[in-house]
C-alpha positions in Angstrom: 103.5 82.3 125.7 105.6 85.6 125.5 109.1 86.1 123.5 111.4 89.2 124.3 114.7 90.4 123.0 117.3 92.7 124.3 118.3 95.6 121.9 121.4 97.6 123.3 119.9 96.9 126.4 116.2 97.7 125.9 113.9 94.8 126.1 111.5 94.2 123.3 108.5 92.1 123.4 108.2 90.4 120.1 105.1 88.0 121.2 102.9 89.0 124.0 100.3 86.2 126.0 99.8 84.3 122.7 98.2 80.9 122.9 96.5 78.6 120.6 96.3 75.1 119.3 97.2 74.1 116.1 95.3 70.6 115.4 96.5 67.9 113.4 94.3 67.5 110.1 94.0 71.2 109.8 95.6 74.4 108.3 95.8 77.4 110.8 96.9 81.0 108.8 98.6 83.8 110.8 97.9 87.2 109.3 98.9 90.5 109.7 101.7 93.3 108.8 105.5 92.6 108.7 106.7 93.1 112.4 103.2 91.9 114.0 105.0 88.7 115.3 104.5 85.8 112.4 108.4 84.9 111.8 108.7 85.0 115.6 105.8 82.6 116.0 107.2 80.3 113.4 110.4 80.2 114.7 108.9 79.1 118.4 106.8 76.4 116.8 109.5 75.3 114.8 111.8 74.5 117.6 114.2 77.1 116.3 114.0 79.5 119.5 112.2 79.3 122.4 109.7 81.5 124.2 110.7 83.7 127.2 107.9 82.7 129.2 105.1 80.0 128.3 105.8 76.8 126.3 105.5 75.5 122.7 104.2 71.4 122.9 104.7 69.2 120.0 102.9 66.1 120.4 102.5 66.8 124.3 106.3 67.6 124.5 107.8 70.9 125.4 110.5 72.1 123.0 112.3 74.0 126.0 112.9 71.0 127.7 114.6 69.0 124.7 118.4 68.3 124.7 120.2 69.1 121.4 120.0 65.9 120.4 116.5 65.4 120.9 115.8 68.9 119.5 117.5 67.8 116.1 115.5 64.6 115.6 112.1 66.2 116.5 112.9 68.9 113.5 114.4 66.4 111.1 111.5 64.0 111.9 108.6 65.8 112.8 108.5 69.0 111.4 108.7 69.8 107.9 109.6 73.5 106.7 108.5 75.5 103.5 110.0 79.0 103.0 109.2 81.7 100.4 112.4 81.4 98.7 112.1 77.8 98.5 115.8 77.0 100.1 116.8 74.2 97.6 120.5 73.2 97.3 121.4 74.2 93.7 124.2 71.1 93.4 121.8 68.7 94.0 119.2 67.2 91.8 115.3 67.4 92.3 115.3 64.0 93.6 118.3 64.6 96.1 116.8 67.4 97.5 113.7 65.6 98.5 115.7 63.0 99.5 118.2 64.6 101.9 115.9 65.1 105.1 115.6 61.1 104.9 119.4 60.7 104.5 119.7 63.1 107.4 117.4 61.0 109.5 119.1 57.6 108.9 115.9 56.2 107.0 115.8 53.4 104.7 114.4 53.2 101.0 115.3 57.0 100.8 115.2 57.1 96.9 111.9 55.1 96.4 110.3 57.2 99.5 111.6 60.5 97.6 109.7 59.3 94.4 106.6 58.9 95.9 106.6 62.2 97.1 107.8 63.9 94.0 104.8 61.9 92.5 102.7 63.2 94.9 103.3 67.0 94.1 103.1 66.0 90.4 106.6 66.2 89.5 108.5 62.9 89.1 109.3 63.7 85.4 111.9 66.2 87.3 113.8 64.0 89.1 116.8 64.1 87.5 117.0 67.8 86.9 118.8 70.6 89.0 116.6 73.6 90.5 117.7 75.9 88.2 116.5 73.8 85.3 112.7 74.3 86.6 110.3 77.5 87.1 109.9 79.0 90.6 106.3 77.4 91.0 107.9 73.6 90.6 111.1 74.6 92.7 108.4 75.4 95.5 106.6 72.1 94.8 109.8 70.5 95.1 110.2 72.3 98.5 107.0 70.7 99.8 107.7 67.5 98.7 111.0 67.7 100.7 109.1 68.9 103.6 106.7 66.3 104.0 108.6 63.3 102.7 109.0 62.1 106.4 105.0 62.9 107.0 105.8 64.9 109.6 103.4 66.0 112.6 103.5 70.1 111.6 104.2 71.7 108.8 105.4 75.2 108.6 104.9 77.5 105.9 106.6 80.9 105.7 104.6 83.0 102.8 104.7 79.8 100.6 102.8 81.8 97.9 104.8 85.2 98.2 107.3 84.4 95.3 104.6 82.9 93.0 102.1 83.9 90.3 98.5 83.0 91.0 98.7 79.7 89.1 101.6 78.3 90.7 100.4 79.9 93.9 97.2 77.8 93.8 98.8 74.5 93.0 101.2 75.1 95.9 98.3 75.9 98.2 96.7 72.8 96.9 99.3 70.8 98.1 99.6 72.5 101.6 95.6 71.7 102.2 96.5 68.1 101.3 99.3 68.0 103.7 96.9 68.3 106.4 93.8 66.5 104.8 95.7 63.6 103.0 98.9 63.4 105.8 97.4 64.4 109.1 100.0 67.1 109.6 99.1 70.3 111.5 100.0 73.1 109.3 101.0 76.4 110.4 101.0 79.2 107.6 102.1 82.9 107.8 100.7 84.8 104.9 99.9 88.4 103.5 97.6 86.9 100.9 93.9 86.6 101.8 93.6 84.0 99.1 96.2 82.0 100.7 94.5 82.3 104.1 91.3 81.3 102.7 92.3 77.4 102.9 92.7 77.7 106.6 90.4 76.8 108.9 91.5 79.0 111.5 92.9 82.5 110.9 94.6 84.3 113.3 95.2 88.0 113.0 98.3 89.4 115.1 99.0 93.0 115.8 101.9 93.8 117.7 102.7 90.7 119.3 99.3 90.0 120.2 96.3 87.8 118.6 93.9 90.9 117.5 91.1 88.1 116.6 90.5 84.8 115.6 88.2 83.4 112.9 87.2 80.0 112.1 
């Protein structure tokens, strides 16, 4: 697939002929310097944007052919997102942040399911506190719990350890690995960190919007 953007009438190619499969139960790491196309690729994979040519398939369905209603359902139920800067809602408790995707998708037993995911990341004792009352590493673990609360088919992680110290980063990476191994998610992770990329079974090096190399 390829992705073009228009800038003052000029066409810029952000991705050029990129093709790979992120298998269920595995971690795929995207590596490369800023501007190489990692963020564009994550946006396409997460159905937040669409390729100019080619297609993105999630569970055999092309994202470009889905209606807005189908896209919303796909993002809410089948895709989990982990961001570098956590993106927790400050006015919601830790438990309420994890519960939110369940409420939006109309799930039942939302509080008990959210609490199970908090236990899974080792933070059940923090359920009633607010994001500003916990550390950055703990906030990212809450963000992981939120991302996997519905056991998504695809977990997208954008520099998940980029704002963490080494010890906190290792805890988060272990959870991301477990999301693949225990929950069966296909994990797609963009990172600058070789330590983070080490958990991946497949490592894709991007350069100027193209795949430069793939290692396993």
